[in-house]
N, C-alpha and C positions, 0 to 999 in steps of 0.2 A: 516413326518420323512421317512428317508432314509430305505430301507428295510434291513433287516438282512440277512445275507448271508445262504442260506440254508445248508449249511456244517459247518459253524462257530458253537461254542458252544453257546447253548442256553441258552438267559441271563436269563433265569427262574430261575438259579443256579444248574441245576439238573446233569450235567457232558454230556449229552446227544448232538450230532448234531441238529439244529434247524427243520433238515426237518422231523426227526423222533422225535418229543418234541413238542412243540408248534406252529408251523408253523400253524394251523388251526386258531389261537387265532392272528395272525399279524393287522386282520383288524379292530379286536376290538381297541387293541391295538393302533393302527398306529390313527384311528379317536379320540380316547380320546387323544391323546398326540395335536393334531391340536385344539381341541378345547378349551383345557388346555390353547397353548400357546394363545387363543386371549383374553382367563382371561373368557369363559365360563366352569366354574369349576365345577357345579354343573350337567351341562348336559356331562361333561366329567365324572365322577363319574357313571352319570345313563346306561352310554355306555359299560363302564366296567363291572355294574351288569348285565347288558343284555349278555354280553361274559360270567359270571359266573354263572348265571343262565343253559348256557350248558354246562361248563365244572367246576364246584362249586370247583373244588381243584384245580385249575389250579392256578400254581403259579407267574408264571409271571403277568399277571392280578392282583391276589391278592396282591402282591409287590407295583405296582404301585397302585392300592387302596389306600393301606397304605400309601403311600407319597403325594398321592395327599390328604388326610385326613390331614397329619403334615403341609403341606403346607396352608392347610385352616381351620389350628388350632383348630383343631378336634380331638386332642389326645388319648380321651378314643376310641374313633370308633376307631384308628390308630392302638392304642393296640389290639382291639377286630379280626379287620380284621388279624395280624399277628399272632392271639392265634390260630385263627382258621386256618392257614395257618400250623402252626408247629401242631396241634391236628392230621392233616393229613399226614403231612411231618415233623414230628422231628428233624430230621438233619438236615432242610434246612439251611445252616450255614448263608446266607443273609438274610432270617427271625430274626434267631436268631441274628444276630449284631442290626439289625433294633428294634427288641422291646428291646432291652438292652438298644439302644440311646432311646427311647421313655420312658421308665422308669427314666433314668438318668435325661431327663430332664423337667419330668411331677411330677417326685416323689421323685429326688435328689437321692446325690448318695448312702445311705445308702442302699435304695429301689433298687436302682441299682446294689450294690453288689449280693443281694439275686437272683435277675433275671441274673444275670453274671454266678455267681455260679449253676445254672441249665441248662443254655447255654451250660458252660462247663461241663455238667455232663451228657449230652447229646448227644455232637458232637462226633464223633469219632477222635481217638488221627489225622489221616491224616490230618482232617479238623482244630483240634482246632486252627492252626497257624490263621485262618482267625478271631478270635476274640479278635487277637492281638491289635487294632487300638481301641477297645473298652475298654480294660481293660487298655491302657494305659489314655485315656477320664477319665475315675472311675477313677485312681489314683491321674490327675492332679486337680479332683474336691473334692478330697479328702485332699490335699495338700489345698485347699482351706479354708474348714473348721476344720483346724487343726487335722488330723487324722493323722501324719507322718509315723508312724510304718505301716500305714495299706497302705498308699499311696506307701512307698518303695517296700513295699511287692508288688502291684498290677505294679509297674513301672518296676520294676525289672522282673515281672515276663515277661510282653512285651518284655520288650527286649531281653531276653531270647529266645523266640519266634520267634524273628524276626533276629536275628544274625547267621550270616553266617560264623564269624571267627571273633576272636580275636578283630582285628581292628572294625568292626563293632558292638561289644558288648562293647558299651560307653555311660555315665553315658545319662540321658538325662537331657534338659534343666531345666525340673523339679526338677530333684533327686539331681542337683546342687545347686539351690536353695537353696533346704531342708537342704543340706549337709553343706554349706556353710554359713547358717542363725547362727548368732552367740546367738541368742535370742532362738533356740531350744534348747531344753539342751542334752545333749550328748546321755542319755539314749532312747530318741526317733529316736536317728538318729542309733544307733548301731543295726546291722544285727544280729539276735539274728537265730542262726540255730538250728533245732531239734535235740533233743536227741535221738541216737542212739540206735537201737534194745538193751537194756540191757541183759548180759550174764546171764545165768543160768534160760531163760527162757525154759519151755516144748515146743515141735518142734511146737506145733497147735499156742501156745503164740504167737511165734518168726514170725510163717508166718504173722499173723494178724497185728502184730506190723510192718512190714515190708511191708505189703500192704497198711498199713496209711501214712506210710511216702513215698511211691512212689505216692498214691493220692496227698499229702500234695506237692510233689512236680511239678507235673503235673497243681497245682494250687485251686485243689478239695479240699479247706481248710472245707468244710463245710461237706463233708463226711469223712474226715481224723479224722474233731473232735468228730463225733459221734463215730470212731472207736476208738479215743482217749480215750472216757469217757468211753466205757464197759469195754475197758483195766484196765482203772484207777482206778474200783473197784476190779480187781483182782492182781494188782499187789504191791508189799509194798515199792518198791523205789518212787522218786518222776519225774521218765521220762514219764509217760504218763498225770500227772497233768499239768508239763510242757508243753508237748506237745500241749495239748489240748489250755492251756492257750494261749500259742503264735498262734495255728492257729484260735482263737476266737479273738485276737488282731489284725490279719491280716483282719479278717473280718469285724473289727473297732465295735465290739460286746467288747466295753471298762470292764461294769460294769461282765460280767463273764468270762472274759479275766482274769480280776484284780484276781476275787473269786478263779481260779483254780492257778494261778501262786501265790496266795498264798498259797494256799494249797499246792504246789512244796515245795516252800520255807521254810513251816514249818519242811519240812522233810531233808533241805541242811542245817540245822545247822548252823552255824556265819558265812560263808564261805562269800569269796567277789562276788560271782556269786549269793548269796544268799540276799545280800544285792544291788544287782544292780538291780537284778530283784524287788525288794520292792520300790527303788527309783523309777523305772516304774511304778509302782502300784499305788505310791503317785500322781504321776503325772496326770496319764489316769482316775484313779477311780473317778466315777460322785456322786456329795454330795448327800447324799440323801435329803428327802423332808424336814426333822427336822436340818438340816445343812443350809436349802437355803434362803438368804436374797434376797424381791423382789426389783426390783428399779420401783418404780411406779410412775406414772403423775398423780397428783388431779387436775380436772377442775374445776373451778368455772366458770356463768354466769356473764359477768361484766355494772356494773350499769354505773359508773362514770370512764372511763378510766381518762382522764386527770386528775382526784382527784387524784388515783391511783399511776399514774406515778409520780407526783408532792411529794406524800409521798414517795413513794420508795428512789426519787432521794434525799431527804434531812437526808434519815439515814448513819451514818458513819460508821457504819456494814454491810452497802451494797451496792454491787459496779456494776456500768451499763457496762455491755457490748454490742460488737459490735450487730447492728440490725441482723437478720437474720431469715431463714425458721425456724419453730416452728418445725418441724419434717426433721433432715438434710437428710434424707435417701428418702423424695418425691418430684422431681424435682420440683411439682405444688404445693408445701405447700408454704405458706404464709409469707410473714415476719412478724414478730414481734418483741419486744422491750424486750431484755433480763436484767436478775439482777442478784446477784448472791449473796446469802447468806452467811455471814461469819460468825464466832464464836466468833470475837473480832474485833476492829477498824480496818481499814485499815490502813496499815503502809504509810507514805508520802513517797515520791521520793525518789529515793538512789540508790547507785552502788552495795549495801548489803556487803560490805567490811567485817561491822562488826556485822552483822547477826548471829544470833545462831539459833537455830533449831525450840526451844521454842517460839522465837519471832513471827515466819510468821503465820497469819491469815492459819486458814482451811477452805475448801468449805464444808459448810454443805447443802447445797441443789442449787436450781437454780429455776427462776420464770421466765414467757415469758408469757407478755404481747399483747393481739391481741386488733381485734379492738371490741369481742363480748364475751371475754373469758378472765380469765386467768388459768396459769398451773403452780403447782409447783411440781417440780418432786428432788425425793429422794432417798434413799433407805431405805425400811421400817423394819429397826432393832430395833425398838422401840424408833427410838427419831424423826418420821416419825410425829407423834400426835404434838409434840412440834411445829412442824416447820410449822404444817399448823395453829394452832396456832397463832403463831408469827407472818402468813400472814395475816390472817382474822384481826386480833387485829390492823394490821397496818392499813386493808384497811377500816375499820369501815363499813359504809353506800354503800360505792363504791362495796363490793359483798353481795348479799342478803342471808340472815340465812338457807343457802340450803346445804345437802351433797353433797359434789362434786362427780365426776365422777371418777372412776380408770380406768385407762387405765395401762398395766404391760409393761414395758418396756424391760425387761429380767431378769438373777438372776445372781447371783453371791454365794460363800460360805460365810459362817460369817468366815471360817479361813482365806479365799484371804481377806475378808472386813477389816479383822483385822488387816492386814499386809500391807495395802495399803494407802495410804493418798494422797491428791492433798490440794494443795497450793495455795494460791492466792499473789505471791509476790511483792514488791513496784517496781515504773514503775521507768523504770530504771535500776534495777538489771542486773547486767552483768552476761552473762552465765557460766563463770568461776565459780563463786559463788554461781550459781543455783546446778551449777552441785556439788560443794562442800558439800552443803547443804542437796542435794538428798543424795548424800552416806554416809553424816552424819546420814540422818535418815535413810536410810536402815541399817545401822548398830545398830542403836539404835533398831528399831524392833524388828532383829533376836536378838538382845545380851539382853536386857528389857523386850519384851513383850513374846516372841516366846515362851520361857519356862512355862509360867504361862497359856498357850491356852490350854483349851478343847481339843483336836484333833482324828478325827476317826479313823485315823490309829493307835491309842493307846487305842485303847475301850473307847473314853471319857475322858481320862485322860490326865492328863498336862505331860509335857517331863521331869519336876520334881517330881511327882508322879510314873509315870512310870520308871526312873533312879533310884528313891530309891526302888523299888519292884524288880528291877534286871531280869525283863523276857522280856524286850522290846529291846534287844541290837541292833538286826538287824533294825528294821524301825527307832531307834534312829538315827544311824550309814547311813542310806540310808538318813535322812532330812540334815544331818551336812555334807555329801557329795555333795546333792546339794548347801547347803551355801557355803560352798569351792569353790564350779565353780563360785558361784556368787560374791564372793569376789575375783578373782583374781586380775582384775584390777580396786577394788575402789580405791578411793583416801582416805578414811577414813577404811581400815581395822581392822577388827575385830580381835584379840588375839583369833585364832579359837582352838587353842593347851589348853590354858586355858578356855576356852568355855565347853570344851570337857570332861576338869580333872573335873571342877566343875560340872559337871553331869555324874561322871567315865563312860566316852563312852572312851571305848580305840580309839587308832588312827588306819587309813586305813594303812595295810602292802604296806613298800614298794615291787616294782616293782623291780626285780632283773634284772641288767643292763647284766648281765653277758651274760643269760639267755633268756631274752624276744624275740618273736618274736612280731616285730611292726605290721608286717601287720596282723596278727592274733589277737593284743590287741584290746579288745572294747574299746570303747571311753572311755566310763564313769573311766577307769582305766589309762587313760595319765594323767594324771593331779597327780597320785605315779611312776611317772615315775621320777629316777635321770638323767635328761637328760646331764647332763656333765660328768656323767660315763661313758656313752653308747661310743662305736666306731665307728669311722667315717662314717660306713656305716649305721649303725642302727641309728644314731643321723641324718644322712640325710633323711630317711625313716620316722622319727618322726615329722622333722620339715614337708615336703611333705606333710604326711596324716593332721597333725593339721592343717596347709594351708587349704587343701582339706575338714575338717570338718569344720572349723571355731571356732577350740578350743583355744582362744587369750590364754590364759595362759599358754597351750603351744607352741604355737608357739611362744610366748618371750623369755619363757625357754629355747627353742632350738635355736631361734637366738643368745642370747647372749652365749652359749655354744659353736656354731657355731663360733662366733665373737673371740672367744678365740685361733681357728686354721685357722690363717687367709693363710696358706699356702694349707691346703685342701678345705678351700672356693672360693681363687684362683683358683685350678687348674677345680674346677666342673663350674668355671663362675656364682657364687652364691654372690658374695660380694655387688654388687646392692640390691638383692633380702631380704639377711639378714640385711645391714644396713638401708634398706625402712622401712621393718617392726620394726626396734628398734626407729628409730624415729618418726614413726609413732604410736611407745605406749607412749613414751614423749608428745607428741603431746596431745595425748587424755586425761595424765594428768596434761594439761598445765605446761608441762616443755617445754618450745620450745626455750629455751637456749641448753637446755641440748639436745632437738631434730634438731637442728642447727648443734651443735658441732658432734651428731653419722653420718651427712649427710657429714660435712668436714672429720673425722675418715675413714667412709667408701672411697671417693673419693680416699685421700691417699692408702687405702689397696688397693686398685685397683689392677692389673697389667697395667701398660703401654700400654700394644697393646690395652686394651678393654677401657682405658678411653676418647679417640672422639668420639668413637661410643656410649659410654653411656652417654658423656657430655648433650644432651637436658632432657634424663630421669632425670639427677641431678637437672639441672637448673627446671624442671616444679615442681620436687618432692619439690624443697625448695618456687615455687609460690603454691602452692598448700597449704602448712604447713602457707605462710604468710597471704595466704588470709582466712586460718581458725580462723585466732585471731588478724588480721591488717585490718583498714579501706580500701578501694578499692584507697583513694587518694596515699594509700601507696605502693601497690601492683600491680597497674592495670601497672604504669609506667615501672616498671622491667617486667610486662610481656612481654610488647611492646616493651623492647629492649632483650629480649628471643629469642620473632618471629620475627624478623628484624633481631637478630645473624644469625638464621637458613634460613632464606628466599632461600637463593641459596644452601641449603644443602638436597637431594633430600630425603637421606636415613633418616634424622632425621623426614621425614614428619608425617609418620604412630606412632613414639614414641608421639610426639607433638601433631597430633590430639586427637588420642585416653587421653592423659591428660587433653586435652580441653575437653572431652567428658564427664571423669569422673568428671571436675569440672563443669557441667552442663554448658559452656559455648557455647558448638554444642551441638544440639539438633539433633537426628534423626526424620526428617519429610518423611510423605509419599509422594511420587511421583505422583503428580499428573497425570503425562502420562500415567504409569505402574502400576497398581494394583498390589500389594505383593513390590513394588521396595520402598528404601529406598534413600531419598536425604540428603544432611546436610541444617542443618539452623542455622547460622554463628548471627542471630541476639542480640542474647545476648552480645556476645564479642564485635560486633560493637557498641552497645549501650552503655557499657564500656568506650570500645576506645573513643568514642566519646565525652563523660563527663570528664573523667579520666586520658588520655590518654595524653603523652610528647607532648609540645608544640612546642618545639624546634625542628627544622629540621637535621638532623645529615650529618655527609659530604656525607652520599649516597644520599642525598636526598628524602629517604623514609622515614623515619621516622616523628612524629607528623602530618599533614594533610593527608598524607598518610594513617594514622592509623585509621583515622575517616573515610574514604572514600572507604574503601575497596583496598588498598594498600597492605598493609599490608599482612605478611606472610599466607595465607590457606592450607588447606591439597593437592588443587588440582594447588594452585600456584608452589608449590613445584616440583608438577609432571611436569610442563611445560605450564599448563593452566593460564587463565586470573585469577587472584584472584578476581577481581571485579564479576565474572561471577557465583559464587554461586546461587545457586536458593534459595531463601527463598517465603515461604508461601505466597501467595497474589503476587508474581511479576512473569511476565511470562515466563514459562520455555523456554532455549534456547537450540534446534537444540535437539529436545525428540526423544530421542532414539539414538544417534548420538556420537560417539567415545569422544568429548568432556563433555558430562555430568558429574560432577562430582560424585561420587562410593562414599560408605563408605565403608574404607578398613578395614575388621577386622583382626587382629593377625592369622598367622596360617591358612585364607581360601586363 
């Protein structure tokens, strides 16, 4: 190990010069490093311990020891080492960050939040930015497990800690992935700000409230929550409870967050904000034990496998599924035979054109038949005993008369179970028909089933009972807001106005288009903005924000409103963006003729000066839509023609390549020569061209056979390279690191 410059900052993180800090410990660190590099890990730890016996509080050796323990998969020992260091030097920022990392990796993000809060509360303001990386990692992990509000709060905090200017304060890729995900409800994406210090407080109370706000701004949400909890006992308004609930939300403490937010909601009357906070609570509140249903696996020993398989295959209301692992999450799980238990006879093959929702068999459970065991999987909602008796009755002597072992695979709420379903469609049923049936079933469940369910947020009453009592306007409105969001793009939408009227639930207030500040408007209120009545600037902001946050219903309404203002969108260069959205929405409803008509109108509306530059994007949009509902025999030859058309057009390469990436015809693959670098893998495109590409050579002599041999347009060919030279996994790389190596082009980079 190269020696440390005596006058450099000490690697222990003290901020002192090495010569006057850890210089005497260099020999131990050096010896331990050499031993580690030769694989003598235990000996390296012994050397570090030898040095620590001379100087037990040495941060350099303790940090190195913890890192070695982590690499040797000794996380508990590593955490103990770091805690010993922090006991002596609590503001050691490197040790704090490393301990947070250890807790995140061994105990998960929820435990990591607690350790992170301790670190933030301990280190100085000047050093707090050193935890930004761990804060961002925590946010990313929270996003993976569905704590979106907490994830966004952590990611935003990390961003503000590291941003040097407005340009640097850009959303991270994880933030963008949450916000653009249409499956994440708008209440989970909204950035809620804390209530300001209420007027009328005495000076001492105002000082404490402002101090708690200051802590929250620094990310000290645990400290702020404790302060707001004390203030909530003293203040009559909703501000303290609201802030307390939000701090708990950002700490991913969903149960207490929803409790305190609902205390605040009770003081807010029937306001739109109260409805939005209640909707958030309905989304995040964990189910109580009495409301949970376990998804379990019952396992029996198996006596006669062949006899059981023959019996199961002989039942008309049992369908055989593909062989696969008994535990899909375990890479070492053995493969078994899978069967599906249905509530009625399986349907004969067909395209599903005339099917109705009530015709489709529903899946009640699944059976896995291994070599020595048979397992039944289902929901323990009172019907599992019936399924168990059904299976053992069919099996007869193939299963011994023994009580099965029970394995809990997960839990769900009775409410979610009642509003979910799983069908077994007939072989050959087309995606268009299945989408239609899915929308019809969702509408049926909301319209016919939901009003009669006993719901926890209505104190165990049904919506009908709560509506009759007239004491639950806010939670009922909150539920309807969620239904309206889910129904925006349905092919079989419910008459929500009629359903509201049937339960005496008032409609949500329309947002005033004259006074609305679109930048500040909650995402959950976008559904109630009359887009067509917004001014040009506000409408453009509404459209762009809706796109950023994946609010599809709002995007569509804004796009229609913008299309009615052709001069404005032409002046802003938005014609293609607007009509692309309109075409995609028509296609999402399987109205492809109308989708192509939108593209045709867009081409005509676009200013002449932009038509040539945007022609490749329009062409690829049409190809992409055709690929969604036509067979490859139809659209692949057209794709070949489009690629041939622009093979000499370098300006078109980026647009074409991005379209091919979106369609999955070109993929990014790791560069085998440069770690962290990516190249393009066109094998999917080449395979399609080989099988479905045109066989007739055009006047250029390039189409046809060339399309199957790499001679057709590729991203690097358009920039002057040889199209056949794109690297594909498994093939020799060409000129590693040289100027001809194909690179991925990212717009804006």
